[in-house]
C-alpha positions in Angstrom: 167.8 41.2 -71.6 164.6 40.1 -69.9 161.9 42.7 -69.5 161.9 43.8 -65.9 158.2 44.4 -66.0 157.4 40.9 -67.2 159.9 39.5 -64.7 158.1 41.4 -61.9 154.7 40.1 -63.1 155.9 36.5 -63.0 157.4 37.0 -59.6 154.1 38.4 -58.3 152.2 35.7 -60.2 150.3 38.3 -62.2 149.9 36.1 -65.3 146.8 38.0 -66.6 148.6 41.3 -66.4 151.7 39.9 -68.0 149.7 38.5 -70.9 148.1 41.9 -71.8 151.1 44.1 -70.8 152.5 44.7 -74.3 149.1 45.3 -75.8 148.2 47.8 -73.0 151.5 49.6 -73.4 150.9 50.0 -77.1 147.4 51.2 -76.4 148.6 53.7 -73.8 151.1 55.2 -76.3 148.7 55.3 -79.3 145.7 56.7 -77.3 147.6 58.8 -74.8 146.0 57.1 -71.9 146.4 58.7 -68.5 148.5 56.7 -66.0 145.6 56.0 -63.8 143.5 54.6 -66.7 146.4 52.5 -67.9 146.8 50.9 -64.5 143.1 50.3 -64.2 143.0 48.4 -67.5 146.0 46.3 -66.5 144.6 45.4 -63.1 141.2 44.6 -64.7 142.9 42.2 -67.1 144.4 40.4 -64.1 141.1 40.3 -62.3 139.3 39.0 -65.4 141.8 36.1 -65.8 141.6 35.2 -62.1 137.8 35.2 -62.3 137.8 32.9 -65.3 140.2 30.6 -63.6 138.1 30.5 -60.5 135.0 29.8 -62.6 136.7 26.9 -64.3 137.9 25.4 -61.0 134.5 25.6 -59.5 132.9 24.2 -62.7 135.1 21.2 -62.4 134.2 20.7 -58.8 130.5 21.0 -59.6 130.8 17.8 -61.7 128.2 18.7 -64.4 127.9 15.7 -66.7 126.5 17.5 -69.7 126.5 21.2 -69.1 124.3 23.4 -71.3 123.7 27.0 -70.5 120.2 28.3 -70.1 120.5 30.1 -73.4 120.7 26.8 -75.2 117.3 25.5 -74.0 114.7 25.0 -76.7 111.8 27.1 -75.4 109.8 26.7 -78.6 109.4 22.9 -78.3 107.4 23.1 -75.0 106.2 26.7 -74.8 104.1 26.0 -71.7 107.3 25.8 -69.6 107.5 29.0 -67.6 110.4 30.7 -69.2 110.2 33.8 -67.1 110.3 31.7 -63.9 113.4 29.8 -65.0 115.2 33.0 -66.0 114.4 34.5 -62.6 115.9 31.5 -60.9 118.9 31.9 -63.2 119.7 35.2 -61.3 120.8 32.9 -58.4 118.9 35.1 -56.0 117.2 32.0 -54.5 120.7 30.7 -53.6 121.6 33.9 -51.9 118.4 33.7 -50.0 119.1 30.1 -49.1 115.8 28.9 -50.6 115.1 25.6 -52.3 113.7 24.7 -55.7 111.8 21.7 -57.0 111.6 20.9 -60.7 108.7 18.5 -61.2 107.5 16.9 -64.4 107.5 13.8 -66.6 110.8 12.4 -68.1 112.3 14.0 -71.2 111.2 17.6 -70.6 114.7 19.0 -69.9 114.7 19.1 -66.1 118.3 18.0 -66.0 119.3 20.6 -68.6 117.6 23.3 -66.5 119.1 22.1 -63.2 122.6 22.2 -64.7 122.0 25.5 -66.3 120.8 27.0 -63.0 123.8 25.6 -61.3 126.1 27.1 -63.9 124.3 30.5 -63.5 125.0 30.3 -59.8 128.7 29.5 -60.5 128.9 32.6 -62.8 127.5 34.6 -59.9 130.5 33.5 -57.8 128.8 30.7 -55.8 129.8 27.1 -55.2 127.8 24.3 -56.7 127.7 20.5 -56.6 125.6 18.5 -59.0 124.8 14.8 -58.9 122.0 12.3 -58.8 120.2 11.7 -55.6 121.1 8.0 -55.8 124.8 8.9 -56.0 124.4 10.9 -52.8 122.7 8.0 -51.0 125.2 5.4 -52.3 128.2 7.5 -51.1 126.8 8.1 -47.7 126.0 4.4 -47.2 129.3 3.2 -48.6 131.5 4.9 -46.0 133.1 2.3 -43.7 134.1 4.6 -40.8 132.7 7.7 -39.0 135.6 9.7 -40.4 134.8 8.8 -44.0 131.1 9.4 -43.4 131.8 12.9 -42.0 134.0 13.7 -44.9 131.3 12.7 -47.4 128.6 14.5 -45.5 130.7 17.7 -45.4 131.1 17.5 -49.2 127.4 17.7 -49.7 126.8 20.3 -47.0 129.4 22.8 -48.1 128.2 24.0 -51.5 126.0 27.1 -51.7 123.8 25.1 -54.1 123.3 21.3 -54.2 121.6 20.0 -57.3 120.1 16.6 -56.8 118.8 15.1 -60.0 116.6 12.2 -61.0 114.5 11.6 -57.8 111.9 9.0 -58.7 113.8 7.2 -61.4 114.1 4.1 -59.1 113.3 2.9 -55.6 115.6 3.9 -52.7 117.8 1.3 -51.0 117.1 0.4 -47.3 117.6 3.3 -45.0 118.3 5.5 -48.1 115.6 7.9 -47.0 117.5 8.5 -43.7 120.6 9.5 -45.6 118.7 11.9 -47.8 116.9 13.3 -44.8 120.1 14.1 -43.0 121.3 16.1 -45.9 118.0 18.0 -46.3 117.8 18.7 -42.6 121.3 19.9 -42.3 121.1 22.2 -45.4 117.7 23.6 -44.5 117.9 27.4 -44.1 121.7 27.2 -44.3 122.2 26.4 -48.0 120.0 26.0 -51.1 119.0 22.6 -52.5 117.6 22.0 -56.0 115.9 18.7 -56.7 114.4 17.3 -59.9 111.7 14.6 -59.9 109.5 12.9 -62.5 107.1 11.7 -59.8 104.4 13.7 -58.0 105.1 14.8 -54.4 102.3 12.6 -53.2 104.3 9.5 -54.3 107.5 10.3 -52.5 106.7 8.3 -49.4 106.3 5.1 -51.4 109.5 5.8 -53.5 111.5 6.4 -50.3 110.0 3.4 -48.6 109.7 5.5 -45.5 106.7 7.7 -45.2 107.8 9.5 -42.0 111.2 10.4 -43.6 109.4 11.5 -46.8 107.1 13.7 -44.7 110.1 15.3 -42.9 112.0 15.9 -46.2 109.0 17.5 -47.8 108.2 19.5 -44.7 111.6 21.2 -45.0 111.8 21.4 -48.8 108.4 22.9 -49.2 108.9 25.6 -46.6 109.6 28.6 -48.8 110.7 26.5 -51.7 109.9 27.5 -55.3 108.2 24.7 -57.3 108.5 24.6 -61.0 105.9 22.3 -62.6 106.8 21.3 -66.1 104.7 19.6 -68.8 104.8 18.9 -72.5 106.4 16.6 -75.0 109.6 14.6 -74.5 112.8 15.9 -76.0 114.3 12.4 -76.0 111.4 11.0 -78.0 111.7 13.8 -80.5 115.4 13.3 -80.8 114.9 9.6 -81.3 112.4 10.2 -84.0 114.6 12.7 -85.8 117.6 10.2 -85.6 115.4 7.4 -87.1 114.2 9.7 -89.9 117.7 10.8 -90.7 118.9 7.2 -90.8 116.1 6.2 -93.1 116.8 9.1 -95.4 120.5 8.2 -95.5 120.1 4.4 -96.1 117.1 4.7 -98.4 114.2 2.3 -98.7 114.6 -1.4 -97.7 115.2 -3.3 -101.0 112.9 -6.1 -99.8 110.0 -3.7 -99.7 110.6 -2.2 -103.2 
């Protein structure tokens, strides 16, 4: 005969509670738990399962390409990176305050890793995040063939509590690309938080965008109350390439023609 409690859990869609019900019943008997404490534990099990499912859904929507939590970052390789500043940003308080963040520094320092880690920290804080390259944003906005499609794409970038735009400065913008980026920045300014990474100094943004007035307007809004993280040091990519080459050489041995 089906367990009426499990049946009720399924009918009420309390899958988290249903999963832990038998264990909690045994725990209640063996430890003599008061009724109130028993119910609190059951409902907390359900809440935990729902929170994890919500996190997984929002993580999928965030579209992180290679998510690494902040705990996995190698702080010893470039000790000059301000660890305390990054961990403060990982509290997601800047998102709650609707402030912006700029991660600036040469390629290979881990800006994308940190951007995704900060986005993930915001997700864990219950916030909505969208991650992508700045060029994907511009390409999508320019590819829409109708006002309805354009409005839908625009809404997708305006809705998240935190928008992470990666790789600004990797290549030149297409014609009128600066206008597309400007609209996103203007519409999000003081309403939502935007995090951008760039390997180029702020002074060069006008040339990169091909539109000095648009670049000025973008920076005017981004820099108003924004937190700037300036990073310097050695390239992780170069280190990894050197380690891979050394490992390959060790595995294959010396070249016979040189022996």
